[in-house]
C-alpha positions in Angstrom: 34.1 21.0 14.9 33.5 23.0 11.7 29.8 23.5 10.9 28.9 22.7 7.3 26.1 24.9 6.0 24.0 25.0 2.8 23.2 28.5 1.7 20.3 28.8 -0.8 17.8 31.5 -1.7 14.9 32.4 -4.1 16.5 35.3 -5.8 19.2 33.4 -7.6 22.9 34.2 -8.2 24.3 37.7 -7.6 22.5 40.3 -9.8 20.2 43.3 -9.5 17.5 40.9 -8.4 19.8 39.2 -5.9 22.0 41.8 -4.3 22.5 40.2 -0.8 23.8 36.7 -1.2 27.4 37.5 -2.1 28.1 39.7 0.9 26.2 37.4 3.2 28.3 34.4 1.9 31.6 36.2 2.5 30.4 37.2 6.1 29.5 33.6 6.8 32.9 32.3 5.7 35.0 35.1 7.2 33.2 35.9 10.5 31.9 32.5 11.5 34.5 30.3 9.7 31.8 27.9 8.6 32.1 25.6 5.6 29.5 27.0 3.2 28.0 25.2 0.3 26.0 27.4 -2.1 23.2 26.0 -4.2 20.7 28.5 -5.6 18.1 28.7 -8.4 19.6 29.8 -11.7 17.1 32.6 -12.0 14.6 34.6 -9.9 12.1 32.3 -8.1 10.2 34.5 -5.7 6.5 33.9 -4.6 6.8 30.2 -5.4 6.5 28.8 -1.8 7.6 25.2 -1.3 6.8 24.1 -4.8 8.5 21.2 -6.7 8.3 21.1 -10.5 7.8 17.3 -10.9 7.4 17.1 -14.7 10.6 18.8 -15.6 14.2 17.5 -15.5 16.2 19.8 -13.1 19.4 20.9 -14.8 22.4 22.6 -13.2 25.5 24.6 -13.8 28.7 25.4 -11.8 29.2 29.0 -11.0 32.4 30.8 -10.1 31.8 34.2 -8.3 34.4 36.9 -8.1 34.8 40.1 -6.2 33.6 42.8 -6.0 30.0 41.9 -6.9 29.9 38.1 -7.0 29.3 38.0 -10.8 31.1 35.0 -12.4 31.3 32.4 -15.1 28.9 29.5 -15.6 30.2 26.1 -16.6 28.5 22.8 -17.4 31.4 20.9 -15.8 33.2 21.4 -12.5 36.7 22.9 -13.0 39.6 24.3 -11.0 39.2 28.0 -9.9 40.7 30.6 -12.1 42.5 33.7 -10.9 40.2 35.9 -8.9 37.5 33.3 -8.4 36.5 32.8 -4.8 34.5 29.5 -4.8 32.5 27.1 -6.8 28.7 27.4 -6.4 25.9 25.3 -8.1 23.0 26.8 -9.9 19.8 24.6 -10.5 16.9 25.6 -12.8 14.5 24.5 -10.1 12.6 26.0 -7.2 14.3 27.0 -3.9 12.7 23.9 -2.3 14.2 21.8 -5.1 17.6 23.3 -4.5 17.4 22.4 -0.8 16.2 18.9 -1.3 18.7 18.0 -4.0 21.5 19.5 -2.0 20.7 17.6 1.1 20.0 14.2 -0.6 22.0 14.2 -3.8 24.9 16.8 -3.7 26.0 16.7 -0.1 24.3 13.7 1.6 25.1 13.3 5.3 27.4 16.4 5.1 25.2 19.3 6.2 24.5 20.6 9.7 22.3 23.6 8.9 20.4 25.1 6.0 20.3 28.9 5.6 17.9 30.4 3.0 18.3 34.0 2.0 18.9 36.8 2.6 15.7 37.6 0.8 15.3 40.9 -1.0 12.3 42.1 1.0 10.5 41.2 4.2 8.8 37.9 4.8 6.4 38.8 7.6 2.8 37.7 8.1 1.1 34.6 6.8 0.3 36.1 3.4 4.0 36.6 2.6 5.5 33.7 4.5 3.3 31.0 2.9 4.2 32.3 -0.5 7.9 32.9 0.1 10.4 30.8 -1.8 12.9 31.7 0.8 10.9 30.2 3.6 9.9 27.4 1.2 13.5 26.3 1.0 13.9 26.3 4.7 10.6 24.3 5.1 11.9 21.8 2.5 15.1 21.4 4.5 13.2 21.0 7.8 11.1 18.3 6.4 14.3 16.2 5.7 15.3 16.5 9.4 17.8 19.3 9.2 17.8 22.5 11.2 16.9 25.4 9.0 16.6 29.2 9.0 15.2 31.7 6.6 16.5 35.3 6.7 15.0 38.3 4.9 15.8 42.0 4.8 13.0 44.5 4.9 13.6 47.4 2.6 12.2 50.7 3.7 14.2 53.1 1.5 14.3 53.1 -2.3 17.1 52.6 -3.2 18.3 51.0 -0.1 21.8 52.5 0.8 24.5 49.7 0.3 26.2 51.0 3.5 23.4 49.2 5.5 24.3 45.7 4.2 27.4 44.9 6.2 25.6 45.8 9.4 22.5 43.7 8.3 24.8 40.8 7.6 26.5 41.2 10.9 23.2 41.3 12.9 21.9 38.4 10.9 25.0 36.3 11.7 24.7 37.1 15.4 21.0 35.9 15.5 21.9 32.8 13.5 24.9 32.0 15.8 22.6 32.4 18.9 19.9 30.1 17.4 22.5 27.5 16.5 24.0 27.4 20.0 20.7 27.5 21.8 18.0 26.0 19.5 14.6 26.3 20.9 12.3 23.7 22.3 8.9 22.8 20.8 7.4 19.6 22.1 5.2 19.6 19.0 8.3 19.7 16.7 9.3 16.9 14.4 12.9 16.4 15.6 14.2 15.1 18.9 17.0 17.5 20.1 20.4 16.0 19.1 22.8 18.9 19.7 22.3 20.2 23.3 24.9 22.8 24.2 25.8 23.9 27.7 23.7 27.1 27.2 20.7 25.3 25.8 17.4 25.0 27.7 16.7 21.7 25.9 16.9 18.4 27.7 17.4 14.9 26.4 14.2 13.7 24.8 12.9 17.2 24.1 11.8 18.1 20.6 13.3 21.0 18.7 11.8 24.0 16.9 11.5 22.9 13.2 12.7 26.1 11.7 13.1 29.8 12.2 12.4 32.9 10.0 14.4 36.1 10.7 13.5 39.6 9.4 16.0 42.4 9.6 14.9 45.9 8.6 17.4 47.9 6.5 17.2 51.2 8.4 19.8 53.8 9.4 20.0 52.6 13.0 21.7 49.5 11.8 24.9 51.5 11.6 24.8 52.1 15.4 25.9 48.8 17.1 23.2 47.3 19.3 20.6 49.9 18.3 18.4 47.5 16.4 16.9 45.2 19.0 15.8 41.6 18.3 12.4 40.4 19.3 10.9 36.9 19.4 7.6 37.2 17.6 4.6 35.3 16.3 3.4 35.5 12.7 0.8 38.1 11.9 -2.2 36.3 10.4 -3.5 38.3 7.5 -5.2 37.5 4.2 -4.6 38.1 0.5 -6.5 40.4 -1.6 -6.3 40.5 -5.4 -3.0 38.9 -6.6 -3.6 39.0 -10.4 -4.8 41.7 -12.7 -6.8 41.1 -15.9 -5.1 42.1 -19.1 -7.0 44.4 -21.4 -7.6 43.1 -24.9 -4.7 43.6 -27.2 -2.4 44.5 -24.3 0.5 42.5 -23.0 0.8 44.1 -19.6 -1.6 45.5 -17.0 -2.2 49.2 -17.0 0.1 50.6 -14.3 3.3 49.0 -13.1 3.6 45.3 -12.5 4.7 44.1 -9.1 8.4 43.4 -8.8 9.2 39.7 -8.7 11.5 40.2 -5.7 8.6 41.0 -3.3 6.8 43.8 -1.5 9.8 45.9 -0.6 11.5 45.9 -3.9 11.5 49.1 -6.0 9.0 49.4 -8.8 10.3 48.1 -12.1 11.5 50.7 -14.6 9.4 49.2 -17.3 6.2 47.2 -17.4 7.5 45.0 -20.2 8.0 41.3 -19.3 11.6 40.5 -18.1 11.6 37.1 -19.8 10.6 35.9 -23.2 7.8 33.3 -23.7 8.0 30.6 -26.4 5.5 31.3 -29.2 3.9 27.9 -28.6 2.7 29.0 -25.1 1.3 32.4 -26.1 -2.4 33.0 -26.4 -3.8 32.5 -29.9 -5.5 35.9 -29.7 -4.6 39.1 -27.8 -8.3 39.7 -27.6 -8.8 36.6 -25.3 -10.5 38.0 -22.2 -9.1 35.2 -20.0 -5.6 36.7 -19.6 -4.1 37.6 -16.3 -0.8 38.9 -15.0 0.7 38.7 -11.4 0.3 42.2 -10.0 -0.8 41.9 -6.4 -2.5 44.7 -4.5 -0.2 45.4 -1.6 -2.4 47.9 0.2 -3.8 45.4 2.8 -0.5 43.4 3.1 1.7 46.3 4.3 -0.3 48.5 6.7 0.7 52.2 6.9 0.2 52.3 10.7 1.4 49.8 13.3 -2.0 50.3 15.0 -3.4 48.0 12.3 -1.0 45.2 13.3 -1.2 43.1 16.5 1.7 43.9 18.8 4.3 41.2 19.2 3.9 39.9 15.6 6.7 39.8 13.0 4.9 42.5 10.9 4.6 44.8 14.0 8.3 44.3 14.8 9.7 45.3 11.5 7.2 48.2 11.2 8.6 49.6 14.4 12.3 49.1 13.5 13.0 45.7 15.3 14.5 42.6 13.9 12.2 39.6 14.4 12.8 35.9 15.0 9.8 33.6 14.6 9.8 29.9 15.4 7.7 27.9 12.9 6.5 24.3 12.6 6.9 22.5 9.3 3.2 21.5 9.2 -0.2 23.0 8.6 -1.4 24.4 11.9 -4.4 22.9 13.5 -6.9 24.8 15.7 -6.5 24.0 19.4 -10.0 22.6 19.5 -9.0 19.8 17.2 -7.1 18.0 19.8 -10.1 17.5 22.0 -12.1 15.9 19.1 -9.3 13.9 17.5 -10.2 10.3 16.9 -14.0 10.8 17.3 -16.4 9.8 14.7 -18.1 12.6 12.8 -21.9 12.5 12.9 -23.3 13.0 9.4 
């Protein structure tokens, strides 16, 4: 039986902002032989979590990638492949979560077995990054429709990251994904009853499955040595945000100092602090002297510790800091303190 997979992301189609999806797609098709449908945002949509933009009409285009870099033509209508084109993808001007939901319910209803989101350009470890991640947001959106889903992210530790690492990262990522697919974990608090129990699975009839997984693979030199990057099951490091926005000075359009790259914490600093997109004049401030003007420019100092001594051992952040790949099982719900179970259903005294 051929597995049909939806591949989505939050970085958009192949570009400088989205350098991983093209190679990963080709590895999925060639190495695993899976039937891969690709639906991604038409532009960069990082840090957007599991958002849906409910007031807008979501428009789409067909996209025809070509070797060597996956760049291709856009078209408003589906058409036959031209010479050199590898596949037909779909681009939507919505969020990653929107791409997942539309794919599952509108574009490929009852056709998908698994949703893969990524590979993200940068790690998605810790609660602060994971709860903001569009990559994990797409996987959460898919999980809430009842499908198995996995988010995968590549942690960048060298700038620029050598392209030679990528085939090895793709290969390790596929090994992890294949293992999870064949032996999906059990979580009696999960939302789905296990429906695909393989001979190697520890699940039993009536057991509930893990809702979704998030994988982090570090792009480090040891990836080139087969088997040298070990894979750990981890928990999520619970950390907190600091300042995410910086106030703009009067008569200035950007913060002093470099703005945070939209791809995430591991991306290289932008070459310019000028905005990468234009804003319609109707949405601009009436005065550059308005003091209530802020730009996204997060302080990363507390989000990526310099020493592993600052991170609890066994967490996703600790693993990637120490050169491991991490696999973290998640629930598609807001977590509840363990004490809540003992008081559930009781009246609150006011």
